[in-house]
N, CA, C and O atoms as a printed pandas DataFrame, in Angstrom:
     atom_number atom_name residue_name chain_id  residue_number  x_coord  y_coord  z_coord
0              1         N          MET        A               1    9.189    6.232   14.123
1              2        CA          MET        A               1   10.370    7.043   14.312
2              3         C          MET        A               1   11.174    7.159   13.029
3              4         O          MET        A               1   12.392    6.979   13.046
4              5         N          SER        A               2   10.526    7.449   11.937
5              6        CA          SER        A               2   11.190    7.469   10.638
6              7         C          SER        A               2   12.140    8.644   10.450
7              8         O          SER        A               2   12.972    8.609    9.544
8              9         N          ASP        A               3   12.045    9.694   11.283
9             10        CA          ASP        A               3   12.931   10.849   11.153
10            11         C          ASP        A               3   14.299   10.621   11.784
11            12         O          ASP        A               3   15.212   11.419   11.573
12            13         N          ARG        A               4   14.456    9.559   12.546
13            14        CA          ARG        A               4   15.705    9.341   13.291
14            15         C          ARG        A               4   16.908    9.423   12.360
15            16         O          ARG        A               4   16.953    8.792   11.305
16            17         N          GLY        A               5   17.867   10.212   12.782
17            18        CA          GLY        A               5   19.083   10.354   12.007
18            19         C          GLY        A               5   19.092   11.548   11.070
19            20         O          GLY        A               5   20.155   11.963   10.609
20            21         N          THR        A               6   17.909   12.113   10.776
21            22        CA          THR        A               6   17.918   13.285    9.917
22            23         C          THR        A               6   18.570   14.447   10.659
23            24         O          THR        A               6   18.644   14.453   11.888
24            25         N          ALA        A               7   19.035   15.417    9.904
25            26        CA          ALA        A               7   19.643   16.612   10.489
26            27         C          ALA        A               7   18.815   17.818   10.089
27            28         O          ALA        A               7   18.304   17.897    8.972
28            29         N          ARG        A               8   18.691   18.743   11.005
29            30        CA          ARG        A               8   17.973   19.990   10.731
30            31         C          ARG        A               8   18.905   21.154   11.027
31            32         O          ARG        A               8   19.558   21.206   12.070
32            33         N          VAL        A               9   18.948   22.074   10.092
33            34        CA          VAL        A               9   19.811   23.242   10.215
34            35         C          VAL        A               9   18.915   24.471   10.258
35            36         O          VAL        A               9   18.054   24.653    9.397
36            37         N          LEU        A              10   19.123   25.316   11.269
37            38        CA          LEU        A              10   18.358   26.548   11.422
38            39         C          LEU        A              10   19.316   27.726   11.333
39            40         O          LEU        A              10   20.340   27.759   12.015
40            41         N          ILE        A              11   18.976   28.693   10.486
41            42        CA          ILE        A              11   19.784   29.907   10.365
42            43         C          ILE        A              11   18.835   31.094   10.513
43            44         O          ILE        A              11   17.803   31.167    9.846
44            45         N          TYR        A              12   19.200   32.021   11.398
45            46        CA          TYR        A              12   18.351   33.169   11.718
46            47         C          TYR        A              12   18.737   34.389   10.896
47            48         O          TYR        A              12   19.915   34.660   10.661
48            49         N          TYR        A              13   17.709   35.121   10.463
49            50        CA          TYR        A              13   17.905   36.304    9.622
50            51         C          TYR        A              13   17.069   37.460   10.147
51            52         O          TYR        A              13   16.062   37.265   10.828
52            53         N          ARG        A              14   17.510   38.674    9.813
53            54        CA          ARG        A              14   16.785   39.886   10.166
54            55         C          ARG        A              14   16.654   40.725    8.903
55            56         O          ARG        A              14   17.649   41.012    8.237
56            57         N          ALA        A              15   15.420   41.120    8.571
57            58        CA          ALA        A              15   15.174   41.936    7.381
58            59         C          ALA        A              15   15.671   43.356    7.632
59            60         O          ALA        A              15   15.344   43.949    8.660
60            61         N          PRO        A              16   16.448   43.903    6.716
61            62        CA          PRO        A              16   16.972   45.262    6.903
62            63         C          PRO        A              16   15.850   46.287    6.782
63            64         O          PRO        A              16   15.122   46.309    5.789
64            65         N          GLY        A              17   15.719   47.125    7.789
65            66        CA          GLY        A              17   14.681   48.157    7.755
66            67         C          GLY        A              17   13.282   47.576    7.640
67            68         O          GLY        A              17   12.369   48.248    7.161
68            69         N          GLY        A              18   13.104   46.344    8.070
69            70        CA          GLY        A              18   11.791   45.702    7.998
70            71         C          GLY        A              18   11.386   45.272    6.603
71            72         O          GLY        A              18   10.232   44.903    6.386
72            73         N          ASP        A              19   12.317   45.310    5.641
73            74        CA          ASP        A              19   12.015   44.953    4.252
74            75         C          ASP        A              19   12.070   43.434    4.065
75            76         O          ASP        A              19   13.077   42.890    3.613
76            77         N          SER        A              20   10.984   42.768    4.417
77            78        CA          SER        A              20   10.963   41.308    4.363
78            79         C          SER        A              20   11.053   40.768    2.942
79            80         O          SER        A              20   11.404   39.604    2.747
80            81         N          GLU        A              21   10.744   41.584    1.961
81            82        CA          GLU        A              21   10.796   41.116    0.568
82            83         C          GLU        A              21   12.200   40.688    0.154
83            84         O          GLU        A              21   12.348   39.753   -0.633
84            85         N          VAL        A              22   13.236   41.357    0.671
85            86        CA          VAL        A              22   14.600   40.972    0.284
86            87         C          VAL        A              22   14.943   39.584    0.819
87            88         O          VAL        A              22   15.635   38.807    0.162
88            89         N          ILE        A              23   14.455   39.286    2.005
89            90        CA          ILE        A              23   14.683   37.955    2.584
90            91         C          ILE        A              23   13.944   36.903    1.758
91            92         O          ILE        A              23   14.516   35.876    1.394
92            93         N          GLU        A              24   12.685   37.164    1.469
93            94        CA          GLU        A              24   11.870   36.208    0.720
94            95         C          GLU        A              24   12.434   35.976   -0.684
95            96         O          GLU        A              24   12.490   34.839   -1.153
96            97         N          LYS        A              25   12.844   37.035   -1.340
97            98        CA          LYS        A              25   13.398   36.921   -2.692
98            99         C          LYS        A              25   14.681   36.080   -2.683
99           100         O          LYS        A              25   14.843   35.174   -3.500
100          101         N          ALA        A              26   15.582   36.388   -1.758
101          102        CA          ALA        A              26   16.839   35.639   -1.671
102          103         C          ALA        A              26   16.572   34.173   -1.332
103          104         O          ALA        A              26   17.221   33.280   -1.876
104          105         N          TYR        A              27   15.627   33.929   -0.440
105          106        CA          TYR        A              27   15.281   32.545   -0.074
106          107         C          TYR        A              27   14.815   31.759   -1.301
107          108         O          TYR        A              27   15.242   30.625   -1.513
108          109         N          HIS        A              28   13.944   32.361   -2.104
109          110        CA          HIS        A              28   13.427   31.665   -3.291
110          111         C          HIS        A              28   14.541   31.402   -4.318
111          112         O          HIS        A              28   14.569   30.345   -4.949
112          113         N          GLU        A              29   15.453   32.367   -4.480
113          114        CA          GLU        A              29   16.582   32.177   -5.401
114          115         C          GLU        A              29   17.451   31.000   -4.962
115          116         O          GLU        A              29   17.805   30.137   -5.765
116          117         N          ILE        A              30   17.781   30.985   -3.683
117          118        CA          ILE        A              30   18.636   29.925   -3.147
118          119         C          ILE        A              30   17.936   28.570   -3.254
119          120         O          ILE        A              30   18.549   27.579   -3.648
120          121         N          SER        A              31   16.654   28.533   -2.903
121          122        CA          SER        A              31   15.906   27.270   -2.951
122          123         C          SER        A              31   15.854   26.704   -4.360
123          124         O          SER        A              31   15.978   25.494   -4.551
124          125         N          ALA        A              32   15.671   27.572   -5.344
125          126        CA          ALA        A              32   15.639   27.107   -6.739
126          127         C          ALA        A              32   16.987   26.525   -7.137
127          128         O          ALA        A              32   17.053   25.512   -7.833
128          129         N          GLU        A              33   18.057   27.169   -6.693
129          130        CA          GLU        A              33   19.398   26.686   -7.034
130          131         C          GLU        A              33   19.735   25.381   -6.317
131          132         O          GLU        A              33   20.476   24.554   -6.848
132          133         N          MET        A              34   19.194   25.194   -5.114
133          134        CA          MET        A              34   19.501   23.997   -4.334
134          135         C          MET        A              34   18.599   22.811   -4.654
135          136         O          MET        A              34   18.829   21.708   -4.157
136          137         N          ALA        A              35   17.588   23.020   -5.466
137          138        CA          ALA        A              35   16.701   21.909   -5.834
138          139         C          ALA        A              35   17.527   20.761   -6.389
139          140         O          ALA        A              35   18.364   20.958   -7.270
140          141         N          GLY        A              36   17.292   19.570   -5.875
141          142        CA          GLY        A              36   18.017   18.397   -6.334
142          143         C          GLY        A              36   19.343   18.154   -5.640
143          144         O          GLY        A              36   20.058   17.216   -5.995
144          145         N          THR        A              37   19.693   18.986   -4.648
145          146        CA          THR        A              37   20.937   18.791   -3.910
146          147         C          THR        A              37   20.889   17.458   -3.168
147          148         O          THR        A              37   19.928   17.176   -2.452
148          149         N          ALA        A              38   21.904   16.657   -3.337
149          150        CA          ALA        A              38   21.955   15.343   -2.697
150          151         C          ALA        A              38   21.823   15.468   -1.188
151          152         O          ALA        A              38   22.561   16.219   -0.550
152          153         N          GLY        A              39   20.878   14.728   -0.623
153          154        CA          GLY        A              39   20.686   14.695    0.827
154          155         C          GLY        A              39   19.741   15.734    1.380
155          156         O          GLY        A              39   19.274   15.594    2.511
156          157         N          LEU        A              40   19.443   16.778    0.617
157          158        CA          LEU        A              40   18.520   17.817    1.092
158          159         C          LEU        A              40   17.088   17.328    0.899
159          160         O          LEU        A              40   16.663   17.053   -0.224
160          161         N          LEU        A              41   16.354   17.221    1.993
161          162        CA          LEU        A              41   14.986   16.728    1.935
162          163         C          LEU        A              41   13.975   17.857    1.731
163          164         O          LEU        A              41   13.000   17.697    0.997
164          165         N          ARG        A              42   14.211   18.996    2.382
165          166        CA          ARG        A              42   13.305   20.143    2.239
166          167         C          ARG        A              42   13.890   21.332    2.978
167          168         O          ARG        A              42   14.839   21.199    3.751
168          169         N          ASN        A              43   13.309   22.498    2.727
169          170        CA          ASN        A              43   13.653   23.676    3.512
170          171         C          ASN        A              43   12.430   24.570    3.609
171          172         O          ASN        A              43   11.518   24.489    2.785
172          173         N          GLU        A              44   12.421   25.423    4.625
173          174        CA          GLU        A              44   11.298   26.324    4.863
174          175         C          GLU        A              44   11.816   27.691    5.292
175          176         O          GLU        A              44   12.819   27.798    5.997
176          177         N          LEU        A              45   11.123   28.722    4.859
177          178        CA          LEU        A              45   11.361   30.068    5.361
178          179         C          LEU        A              45   10.271   30.342    6.384
179          180         O          LEU        A              45    9.086   30.260    6.060
180          181         N          ILE        A              46   10.650   30.661    7.598
181          182        CA          ILE        A              46    9.707   30.827    8.703
182          183         C          ILE        A              46    9.853   32.229    9.275
183          184         O          ILE        A              46   10.951   32.673    9.611
184          185         N          ARG        A              47    8.708   32.923    9.379
185          186        CA          ARG        A              47    8.701   34.286    9.934
186          187         C          ARG        A              47    8.273   34.230   11.398
187          188         O          ARG        A              47    7.354   33.492   11.753
188          189         N          ASP        A              48    8.935   35.001   12.236
189          190        CA          ASP        A              48    8.576   35.108   13.654
190          191         C          ASP        A              48    7.227   35.816   13.770
191          192         O          ASP        A              48    7.067   36.921   13.251
192          193         N          ALA        A              49    6.269   35.204   14.434
193          194        CA          ALA        A              49    4.923   35.765   14.550
194          195         C          ALA        A              49    4.895   37.050   15.367
195          196         O          ALA        A              49    3.998   37.872   15.183
196          197         N          ASP        A              50    5.853   37.239   16.262
197          198        CA          ASP        A              50    5.882   38.437   17.107
198          199         C          ASP        A              50    6.845   39.504   16.604
199          200         O          ASP        A              50    6.724   40.670   16.979
200          201         N          GLU        A              51    7.789   39.123   15.769
201          202        CA          GLU        A              51    8.759   40.067   15.194
202          203         C          GLU        A              51    8.800   39.832   13.688
203          204         O          GLU        A              51    9.615   39.040   13.214
204          205         N          PRO        A              52    7.935   40.507   12.926
205          206        CA          PRO        A              52    7.800   40.209   11.493
206          207         C          PRO        A              52    9.043   40.465   10.641
207          208         O          PRO        A              52    9.074   40.065    9.478
208          209         N          ASP        A              53   10.062   41.118   11.188
209          210        CA          ASP        A              53   11.299   41.291   10.420
210          211         C          ASP        A              53   12.333   40.222   10.772
211          212         O          ASP        A              53   13.468   40.269   10.298
212          213         N          SER        A              54   11.937   39.263   11.603
213          214        CA          SER        A              54   12.823   38.183   12.021
214          215         C          SER        A              54   12.384   36.871   11.361
215          216         O          SER        A              54   11.210   36.504   11.400
216          217         N          PHE        A              55   13.343   36.179   10.760
217          218        CA          PHE        A              55   13.080   34.952   10.016
218          219         C          PHE        A              55   14.064   33.865   10.429
219          220         O          PHE        A              55   15.091   34.133   11.053
220          221         N          LEU        A              56   13.727   32.650   10.069
221          222        CA          LEU        A              56   14.715   31.577   10.098
222          223         C          LEU        A              56   14.461   30.684    8.907
223          224         O          LEU        A              56   13.331   30.535    8.442
224          225         N          VAL        A              57   15.533   30.097    8.428
225          226        CA          VAL        A              57   15.431   29.074    7.391
226          227         C          VAL        A              57   15.741   27.751    8.073
227          228         O          VAL        A              57   16.778   27.591    8.717
228          229         N          LEU        A              58   14.829   26.815    7.919
229          230        CA          LEU        A              58   15.017   25.469    8.436
230          231         C          LEU        A              58   15.221   24.555    7.240
231          232         O          LEU        A              58   14.362   24.465    6.364
232          233         N          SER        A              59   16.356   23.883    7.207
233          234        CA          SER        A              59   16.572   22.883    6.157
234          235         C          SER        A              59   16.680   21.521    6.818
235          236         O          SER        A              59   17.262   21.372    7.893
236          237         N          GLU        A              60   16.116   20.548    6.161
237          238        CA          GLU        A              60   16.144   19.184    6.672
238          239         C          GLU        A              60   16.964   18.329    5.713
239          240         O          GLU        A              60   16.756   18.353    4.500
240          241         N          TRP        A              61   17.897   17.576    6.283
241          242        CA          TRP        A              61   18.839   16.774    5.516
242          243         C          TRP        A              61   18.685   15.306    5.869
243          244         O          TRP        A              61   18.297   14.958    6.984
244          245         N          GLN        A              62   18.990   14.462    4.916
245          246        CA          GLN        A              62   18.906   13.008    5.092
246          247         C          GLN        A              62   19.641   12.570    6.358
247          248         O          GLN        A              62   19.141   11.737    7.114
248          249         N          ASP        A              63   20.818   13.128    6.584
249          250        CA          ASP        A              63   21.591   12.857    7.794
250          251         C          ASP        A              63   22.674   13.935    7.904
251          252         O          ASP        A              63   22.865   14.742    6.995
252          253         N          LEU        A              64   23.361   13.924    9.022
253          254        CA          LEU        A              64   24.391   14.931    9.267
254          255         C          LEU        A              64   25.529   14.828    8.257
255          256         O          LEU        A              64   26.094   15.846    7.858
256          257         N          ASP        A              65   25.869   13.620    7.844
257          258        CA          ASP        A              65   26.939   13.444    6.852
258          259         C          ASP        A              65   26.590   14.133    5.534
259          260         O          ASP        A              65   27.447   14.768    4.920
260          261         N          ALA        A              66   25.336   14.009    5.096
261          262        CA          ALA        A              66   24.913   14.645    3.835
262          263         C          ALA        A              66   25.036   16.157    3.944
263          264         O          ALA        A              66   25.497   16.811    3.008
264          265         N          PHE        A              67   24.627   16.720    5.081
265          266        CA          PHE        A              67   24.756   18.165    5.264
266          267         C          PHE        A              67   26.226   18.583    5.265
267          268         O          PHE        A              67   26.606   19.527    4.571
268          269         N          ARG        A              68   27.043   17.888    6.035
269          270        CA          ARG        A              68   28.469   18.249    6.141
270          271         C          ARG        A              68   29.173   18.148    4.781
271          272         O          ARG        A              68   30.020   18.980    4.457
272          273         N          LEU        A              69   28.828   17.145    4.003
273          274        CA          LEU        A              69   29.417   16.997    2.671
274          275         C          LEU        A              69   29.078   18.207    1.809
275          276         O          LEU        A              69   29.954   18.762    1.146
276          277         N          TRP        A              70   27.818   18.616    1.816
277          278        CA          TRP        A              70   27.418   19.796    1.048
278          279         C          TRP        A              70   28.077   21.053    1.612
279          280         O          TRP        A              70   28.550   21.901    0.856
280          281         N          GLU        A              71   28.107   21.173    2.935
281          282        CA          GLU        A              71   28.675   22.360    3.584
282          283         C          GLU        A              71   30.149   22.548    3.225
283          284         O          GLU        A              71   30.609   23.678    3.061
284          285         N          ARG        A              72   30.877   21.461    3.104
285          286        CA          ARG        A              72   32.305   21.533    2.758
286          287         C          ARG        A              72   32.545   21.663    1.260
287          288         O          ARG        A              72   33.665   21.941    0.830
288          289         N          GLY        A              73   31.505   21.464    0.472
289          290        CA          GLY        A              73   31.643   21.486   -0.980
290          291         C          GLY        A              73   31.793   22.883   -1.549
291          292         O          GLY        A              73   31.566   23.876   -0.857
292          293         N          PRO        A              74   32.174   22.951   -2.809
293          294        CA          PRO        A              74   32.454   24.233   -3.459
294          295         C          PRO        A              74   31.221   25.103   -3.697
295          296         O          PRO        A              74   31.363   26.317   -3.844
296          297         N          GLN        A              75   30.035   24.536   -3.741
297          298        CA          GLN        A              75   28.850   25.326   -4.053
298          299         C          GLN        A              75   28.214   25.997   -2.838
299          300         O          GLN        A              75   27.417   26.923   -2.991
300          301         N          HIS        A              76   28.557   25.541   -1.633
301          302        CA          HIS        A              76   27.922   26.042   -0.423
302          303         C          HIS        A              76   27.948   27.566   -0.324
303          304         O          HIS        A              76   26.896   28.199   -0.233
304          305         N          ARG        A              77   29.111   28.140   -0.340
305          306        CA          ARG        A              77   29.253   29.596   -0.149
306          307         C          ARG        A              77   28.558   30.395   -1.244
307          308         O          ARG        A              77   27.830   31.344   -0.953
308          309         N          GLY        A              78   28.773   30.028   -2.467
309          310        CA          GLY        A              78   28.171   30.773   -3.566
310          311         C          GLY        A              78   26.661   30.673   -3.590
311          312         O          GLY        A              78   25.974   31.665   -3.839
312          313         N          THR        A              79   26.139   29.491   -3.334
313          314        CA          THR        A              79   24.701   29.282   -3.403
314          315         C          THR        A              79   23.972   30.061   -2.328
315          316         O          THR        A              79   22.911   30.626   -2.593
316          317         N          THR        A              80   24.512   30.104   -1.125
317          318        CA          THR        A              80   23.803   30.731   -0.002
318          319         C          THR        A              80   24.154   32.205    0.198
319          320         O          THR        A              80   23.623   32.845    1.106
320          321         N          SER        A              81   25.026   32.743   -0.622
321          322        CA          SER        A              81   25.482   34.122   -0.419
322          323         C          SER        A              81   24.383   35.187   -0.473
323          324         O          SER        A              81   24.527   36.198    0.214
324          325         N          PRO        A              82   23.292   35.036   -1.243
325          326        CA          PRO        A              82   22.286   36.098   -1.244
326          327         C          PRO        A              82   21.643   36.366    0.126
327          328         O          PRO        A              82   21.158   37.472    0.365
328          329         N          LEU        A              83   21.630   35.387    1.017
329          330        CA          LEU        A              83   21.050   35.596    2.346
330          331         C          LEU        A              83   22.086   35.925    3.418
331          332         O          LEU        A              83   21.736   36.457    4.471
332          333         N          ARG        A              84   23.341   35.619    3.166
333          334        CA          ARG        A              84   24.361   35.725    4.210
334          335         C          ARG        A              84   24.408   37.111    4.863
335          336         O          ARG        A              84   24.572   37.218    6.079
336          337         N          GLN        A              85   24.269   38.147    4.077
337          338        CA          GLN        A              85   24.356   39.498    4.644
338          339         C          GLN        A              85   23.220   39.823    5.616
339          340         O          GLN        A              85   23.312   40.793    6.370
340          341         N          TYR        A              86   22.158   39.026    5.606
341          342        CA          TYR        A              86   21.014   39.281    6.479
342          343         C          TYR        A              86   21.003   38.398    7.719
343          344         O          TYR        A              86   20.051   38.436    8.498
344          345         N          GLN        A              87   22.061   37.597    7.911
345          346        CA          GLN        A              87   22.101   36.766    9.115
346          347         C          GLN        A              87   21.989   37.650   10.345
347          348         O          GLN        A              87   22.583   38.727   10.408
348          349         N          ASP        A              88   21.226   37.187   11.314
349          350        CA          ASP        A              88   20.968   37.958   12.537
350          351         C          ASP        A              88   22.145   37.795   13.495
351          352         O          ASP        A              88   22.109   36.964   14.403
352          353         N          ARG        A              89   23.169   38.584   13.285
353          354        CA          ARG        A              89   24.399   38.509   14.083
354          355         C          ARG        A              89   24.195   39.028   15.505
355          356         O          ARG        A              89   25.052   38.824   16.364
356          357         N          ASP        A              90   23.060   39.704   15.765
357          358        CA          ASP        A              90   22.770   40.148   17.125
358          359         C          ASP        A              90   22.580   38.964   18.069
359          360         O          ASP        A              90   22.643   39.115   19.289
360          361         N          ARG        A              91   22.351   37.806   17.503
361          362        CA          ARG        A              91   22.223   36.586   18.303
362          363         C          ARG        A              91   23.596   36.051   18.703
363          364         O          ARG        A              91   23.696   35.034   19.389
364          365         N          GLY        A              92   24.646   36.736   18.274
365          366        CA          GLY        A              92   25.994   36.271   18.580
366          367         C          GLY        A              92   26.311   35.008   17.804
367          368         O          GLY        A              92   25.926   34.866   16.643
368          369         N          ARG        A              93   27.001   34.111   18.439
369          370        CA          ARG        A              93   27.393   32.869   17.798
370          371         C          ARG        A              93   26.194   31.972   17.495
371          372         O          ARG        A              93   26.307   31.053   16.684
372          373         N          ARG        A              94   25.077   32.216   18.115
373          374        CA          ARG        A              94   23.901   31.370   17.944
374          375         C          ARG        A              94   22.968   31.882   16.850
375          376         O          ARG        A              94   21.749   31.768   16.980
376          377         N          HIS        A              95   23.516   32.440   15.780
377          378        CA          HIS        A              95   22.676   32.854   14.658
378          379         C          HIS        A              95   22.379   31.660   13.739
379          380         O          HIS        A              95   21.728   31.803   12.704
380          381         N          TYR        A              96   22.865   30.497   14.138
381          382        CA          TYR        A              96   22.544   29.265   13.417
382          383         C          TYR        A              96   22.641   28.097   14.393
383          384         O          TYR        A              96   23.230   28.218   15.467
384          385         N          GLY        A              97   22.065   26.981   14.011
385          386        CA          GLY        A              97   22.169   25.767   14.810
386          387         C          GLY        A              97   22.077   24.549   13.903
387          388         O          GLY        A              97   21.372   24.564   12.893
388          389         N          ILE        A              98   22.794   23.497   14.272
389          390        CA          ILE        A              98   22.774   22.240   13.532
390          391         C          ILE        A              98   22.336   21.169   14.526
391          392         O          ILE        A              98   22.969   20.972   15.564
392          393         N          TYR        A              99   21.253   20.486   14.197
393          394        CA          TYR        A              99   20.651   19.537   15.130
394          395         C          TYR        A              99   20.427   18.197   14.455
395          396         O          TYR        A              99   20.157   18.135   13.255
396          397         N          GLN        A             100   20.541   17.123   15.230
397          398        CA          GLN        A             100   20.223   15.789   14.743
398          399         C          GLN        A             100   18.956   15.307   15.448
399          400         O          GLN        A             100   18.810   15.458   16.661
400          401         N          VAL        A             101   18.058   14.734   14.680
401          402        CA          VAL        A             101   16.842   14.167   15.253
402          403         C          VAL        A             101   17.212   12.851   15.932
403          404         O          VAL        A             101   17.824   11.976   15.320
404          405         N          VAL        A             102   16.835   12.721   17.195
405          406        CA          VAL        A             102   17.127   11.493   17.932
406          407         C          VAL        A             102   15.862   10.688   18.217
407          408         O          VAL        A             102   15.938    9.503   18.540
408          409         N          ALA        A             103   14.679   11.341   18.097
409          410        CA          ALA        A             103   13.414   10.638   18.270
410          411         C          ALA        A             103   12.318   11.467   17.625
411          412         O          ALA        A             103   12.380   12.697   17.624
412          413         N          ALA        A             104   11.322   10.800   17.081
413          414        CA          ALA        A             104   10.182   11.487   16.473
414          415         C          ALA        A             104    8.984   10.540   16.434
415          416         O          ALA        A             104    9.150    9.328   16.298
416          417         N          TYR        A             105    7.809   11.083   16.552
417          418        CA          TYR        A             105    6.575   10.305   16.480
418          419         C          TYR        A             105    5.648   10.886   15.437
419          420         O          TYR        A             105    4.552   10.368   15.227
């Protein structure tokens, strides 16, 4: 159960006009800038197999405190801004989720 306590953040995106390249490009820019961020273990860009213009970014953090510290910090907004305009707001308030791992095998 080595994952216990880690936090996972999911943010949903929709490619404008089906142009998935803008999502992929912005994801790579942000990932390069976030390399070495304290507490960030990894992140992934995931495409929906049934809706190819729908994506999510999953980031995994050492713990919820590490994520919250970064989220409240000055670099959060600027670093993630290239993707913000593509957030899938059609999901309403659930265009993102913050989860804590409580068990893993």
